[in-house]
matplotlib code that plots the C-alpha trace (Angstrom):
import matplotlib.pyplot as plt

x = [-63.5, -64.5, -62.8, -64.8, -68.1, -67.0, -65.9, -69.6, -69.2, -68.1, -65.4, -66.6, -63.4, -61.1, -58.7, -55.6, -56.2, -56.7, -53.9, -56.0, -58.1, -61.6, -61.1, -58.3, -60.4, -63.4, -61.1, -59.5, -62.9, -64.5, -61.5, -61.0, -64.7, -64.6, -61.6, -63.9, -63.0, -65.7, -64.8, -62.4, -59.6, -59.7, -59.8, -56.7, -54.8, -55.7, -54.7, -51.3, -50.7, -51.7, -50.4, -48.4, -51.6, -53.5, -50.8, -51.3, -54.6, -53.7, -50.7, -51.6, -48.7, -49.4, -50.1, -53.2, -55.2, -56.1, -59.5, -61.0, -60.2, -61.8, -64.9, -65.2, -64.9, -67.3, -70.0, -70.2, -70.9, -74.5, -75.1, -77.7, -75.3, -72.5, -74.8, -75.9, -72.3, -71.3, -74.4, -73.5, -70.0, -71.3, -73.7, -71.0, -68.7, -71.5, -73.9, -75.7, -79.1, -79.5, -81.7, -82.4, -82.7, -83.4, -84.7, -84.0, -83.5, -80.6, -79.6, -76.0, -74.3, -72.9, -74.3, -76.6, -75.8, -77.9, -76.3, -77.6, -80.8, -79.6, -81.1, -79.1, -78.8, -81.3, -80.6, -82.8, -80.6, -81.1, -78.8, -78.2, -77.9, -76.3, -73.6, -73.4, -73.5, -75.4, -77.2, -78.5, -79.4, -81.9, -81.6, -84.7, -85.3, -86.5, -87.7, -91.4, -90.4, -89.1, -92.5, -92.0, -88.3, -88.6, -90.4, -87.9, -85.0, -86.7, -87.2, -83.4, -82.4, -82.8, -84.9, -86.2, -86.4, -85.4, -87.2, -87.5, -88.0, -89.0, -89.8, -93.2, -92.7, -92.8, -96.1, -97.9, -99.9, -98.1, -94.7, -95.9, -97.2, -93.8, -92.0, -94.4, -94.0, -90.2, -90.9, -89.8, -91.4, -92.1, -92.0, -93.5, -93.6, -96.9, -97.0, -99.1, -98.7, -101.3, -103.5, -106.5, -104.4, -102.2, -105.1, -106.8, -103.7, -103.2, -106.9, -106.7, -103.8, -105.7, -108.7, -107.4, -107.9, -104.7, -104.7, -104.2, -101.2, -97.6, -95.6, -92.0, -89.8, -86.3, -84.3, -81.3, -79.1, -77.0, -76.2, -77.2, -80.7, -82.7, -84.9, -87.6, -89.2, -92.5, -93.1, -96.5, -97.2, -100.4, -101.2, -104.9, -105.4, -108.8, -110.3, -108.1, -109.0, -112.7, -114.9, -116.7, -113.5, -112.0, -114.7, -113.1, -109.7, -106.4, -105.1, -101.6, -101.1, -100.5, -100.5, -100.0, -98.7, -99.1, -96.7, -96.4, -93.5, -93.9, -90.8, -90.4, -87.2, -86.2, -83.6, -83.3, -86.7, -87.9, -89.9, -90.7, -93.1, -92.9, -96.2, -96.5, -95.0, -96.7, -95.8, -97.2, -95.5, -96.3, -94.8, -94.6, -93.7, -95.9, -93.5, -91.9, -88.5, -85.6, -85.6, -83.8, -85.7, -84.6, -84.1, -82.6, -80.9, -80.7, -84.5, -84.5, -87.5, -87.6, -89.5, -89.3, -91.2, -92.1, -91.2, -94.4]
y = [122.8, 124.4, 121.6, 119.0, 120.6, 121.0, 117.3, 116.4, 117.4, 114.5, 114.8, 112.9, 113.3, 110.4, 110.5, 109.7, 112.8, 115.2, 117.8, 120.1, 118.3, 119.5, 120.3, 122.7, 124.3, 124.9, 126.3, 128.7, 129.8, 130.4, 132.2, 134.3, 135.3, 136.2, 138.4, 140.4, 138.6, 139.5, 136.9, 134.0, 136.2, 138.0, 134.7, 133.4, 136.7, 136.4, 132.7, 133.4, 136.2, 134.1, 130.7, 130.2, 130.8, 128.2, 125.6, 125.8, 123.9, 121.7, 120.8, 122.9, 120.9, 122.3, 125.8, 127.8, 126.8, 129.3, 131.2, 129.2, 125.9, 127.1, 128.3, 124.9, 122.9, 125.1, 125.0, 121.2, 121.4, 121.2, 124.8, 123.7, 121.2, 123.8, 126.3, 123.7, 122.9, 126.6, 127.3, 124.4, 125.7, 129.2, 128.0, 126.1, 129.2, 131.6, 129.7, 132.8, 133.4, 136.7, 139.3, 141.5, 140.0, 142.1, 140.4, 142.2, 141.5, 142.9, 142.6, 141.8, 144.4, 143.2, 139.7, 139.9, 138.8, 140.6, 138.8, 135.5, 136.8, 136.1, 138.4, 139.8, 137.6, 138.7, 137.5, 137.6, 137.8, 137.4, 139.8, 139.8, 143.5, 143.5, 141.1, 142.4, 138.9, 137.3, 134.3, 132.9, 133.8, 132.6, 133.3, 134.3, 135.0, 138.6, 140.9, 139.8, 136.3, 137.4, 136.6, 132.9, 132.9, 134.5, 131.6, 129.1, 131.3, 131.7, 128.0, 127.4, 129.8, 129.4, 132.6, 131.7, 134.9, 137.3, 140.3, 139.8, 143.0, 142.9, 145.7, 146.1, 143.1, 140.8, 142.1, 138.9, 136.7, 133.6, 135.1, 136.4, 132.9, 131.4, 133.8, 133.1, 129.4, 129.8, 131.4, 134.8, 138.2, 140.2, 143.8, 144.3, 147.5, 148.4, 150.4, 150.8, 147.1, 146.6, 149.5, 148.7, 147.9, 150.9, 153.3, 151.8, 152.2, 155.9, 156.5, 155.1, 157.4, 160.4, 159.7, 157.7, 159.2, 160.7, 158.3, 155.3, 156.7, 157.3, 159.8, 161.0, 162.9, 162.2, 165.0, 164.3, 166.6, 165.4, 166.3, 169.9, 169.1, 168.7, 165.6, 165.3, 161.9, 161.8, 158.3, 157.1, 153.8, 152.2, 149.0, 149.2, 146.6, 145.2, 147.3, 145.4, 142.0, 142.5, 140.5, 143.6, 145.3, 142.2, 139.4, 136.1, 137.7, 136.2, 137.6, 138.7, 136.4, 137.7, 141.3, 143.6, 147.0, 149.2, 152.1, 155.0, 157.2, 160.6, 162.3, 166.1, 167.3, 171.0, 172.4, 176.1, 177.6, 174.5, 171.9, 168.5, 166.1, 162.4, 160.6, 158.0, 154.6, 152.2, 148.9, 145.9, 144.4, 141.0, 139.2, 135.4, 135.2, 135.9, 138.4, 141.6, 141.1, 143.5, 145.1, 148.4, 151.5, 151.3, 148.2, 148.9, 146.8, 146.4, 146.5, 150.1, 149.1, 151.1, 150.5, 153.3, 153.2, 150.8, 147.2, 145.8]
z = [94.4, 91.1, 89.2, 91.3, 90.1, 86.5, 86.6, 86.1, 82.5, 80.4, 77.8, 74.7, 72.7, 72.0, 74.9, 72.9, 70.7, 73.7, 74.2, 76.3, 78.9, 79.3, 83.0, 82.0, 79.3, 81.6, 84.3, 81.8, 80.5, 83.9, 85.3, 82.2, 82.2, 85.9, 85.1, 82.7, 79.5, 76.9, 74.3, 73.7, 72.5, 75.8, 77.7, 75.8, 76.5, 80.2, 80.3, 78.7, 81.2, 84.2, 83.1, 86.3, 88.4, 86.3, 86.7, 90.4, 89.8, 86.8, 84.5, 81.4, 79.8, 76.3, 77.6, 76.5, 73.4, 70.7, 70.7, 67.8, 69.5, 72.7, 70.9, 69.1, 72.4, 74.4, 71.7, 72.1, 75.9, 77.1, 78.4, 81.0, 82.5, 82.5, 84.2, 86.8, 87.6, 87.9, 90.1, 92.4, 92.8, 93.5, 96.1, 97.9, 97.9, 98.9, 101.2, 102.3, 100.6, 98.7, 100.3, 97.3, 93.8, 90.6, 87.5, 84.2, 80.5, 78.5, 74.8, 74.2, 72.0, 68.6, 69.1, 66.0, 62.5, 59.9, 57.0, 58.2, 59.8, 63.3, 66.0, 68.9, 72.0, 74.7, 78.3, 81.4, 84.5, 88.2, 90.0, 93.7, 94.2, 97.7, 96.7, 93.1, 91.8, 88.8, 90.2, 86.8, 83.3, 80.7, 76.9, 75.0, 71.3, 72.0, 74.8, 74.4, 75.5, 78.9, 80.5, 79.8, 80.6, 84.0, 85.8, 84.4, 85.7, 89.1, 89.6, 89.3, 92.1, 95.9, 96.6, 100.1, 102.1, 99.3, 97.9, 94.1, 92.0, 88.3, 85.9, 84.2, 81.8, 84.8, 86.2, 85.8, 88.3, 87.2, 87.9, 91.3, 92.2, 91.2, 93.5, 96.4, 95.9, 96.2, 99.7, 98.5, 98.3, 95.1, 94.1, 90.6, 88.6, 87.1, 83.9, 80.7, 79.8, 82.6, 81.6, 83.9, 86.9, 86.3, 86.1, 89.1, 91.3, 90.2, 90.8, 94.3, 95.3, 93.8, 96.1, 99.1, 102.6, 103.9, 106.8, 104.4, 102.6, 103.8, 101.8, 101.5, 99.1, 98.0, 96.4, 94.1, 92.1, 89.2, 85.5, 86.2, 87.2, 90.4, 90.6, 93.2, 93.7, 95.6, 97.0, 98.2, 100.0, 101.2, 102.9, 102.0, 99.2, 99.9, 97.0, 94.5, 96.0, 95.8, 93.4, 92.4, 91.1, 89.4, 89.1, 88.1, 87.3, 88.5, 91.8, 92.7, 95.7, 99.2, 98.1, 101.1, 99.7, 96.7, 95.9, 93.5, 92.5, 90.8, 89.5, 89.0, 87.2, 87.4, 85.0, 85.8, 85.2, 83.2, 85.2, 83.7, 85.5, 84.8, 85.3, 87.9, 88.0, 90.4, 92.0, 93.8, 96.9, 98.5, 101.5, 101.7, 105.3, 108.3, 110.0, 108.6, 107.0, 107.6, 104.2, 103.6, 102.7, 99.1, 96.9, 93.6, 90.8, 87.1, 86.9, 88.2, 90.4, 93.6, 96.9, 99.4, 102.6, 105.4, 105.0, 106.4]

ax = plt.figure().add_subplot(projection="3d")
ax.plot(x, y, z, "-o")
ax.set_aspect("equal")
plt.show()
């Protein structure tokens, strides 16, 4: 089945010179990567150790190619086409839609080249937290470009019915609209990169009537410290949507909930208080969805409280 999807990638080499068919190369690279191969040397080592397994799917008449040869062939393949073929195979193997998707950007270690002025590779990934599966990735030049890469990544993934969480860099009305258009729900962290909104949410929780806010505390103990997280959730959002508060400003569509987390860390007699992180939550569907109490992923965004 994987080979059928990878067969969409055309082998442009002269056939009479080919010792290692492209389908075998792609099968080797995909399987070696799934088996935690970090580079082509690791993939070659895995292929040589599991050659009998690979020959159950193709001939591999000449065995396993060297790492440099693999690198040369893979660099000539259209990465978007390869990603599309892999995603199609993944969707066929795993037809169920994800329920929790975390979007986060990470910089690959040792991927820079200072001598040639090449920056480290930065990837924005969509991670299905329940299934622990990466659904897609988008390469960007640097972290500041994540805001343009996230919508492109979201458009390639079937997100219908999912809760999409993104850290503060993704707190943007355009990204929120993209998620809602995909028939998904969003949970966006709000920090100092949105200073006005951040201050307004904190001010609301400082002055909101007790009947409008639901609160709970979670206590955790690790690394010799006690961490107490106070969670506050409110479904009163009309103050944000008013023209008086934000005249002419873009809105976060279908916003239904705002939340705040305040962390207090105790180490013996020493107490440290971390100022509040806030979040926006919207639902694209008319009925409540069966979300768990806590949705976490690489983005470290947390929602605790009612799902409606």
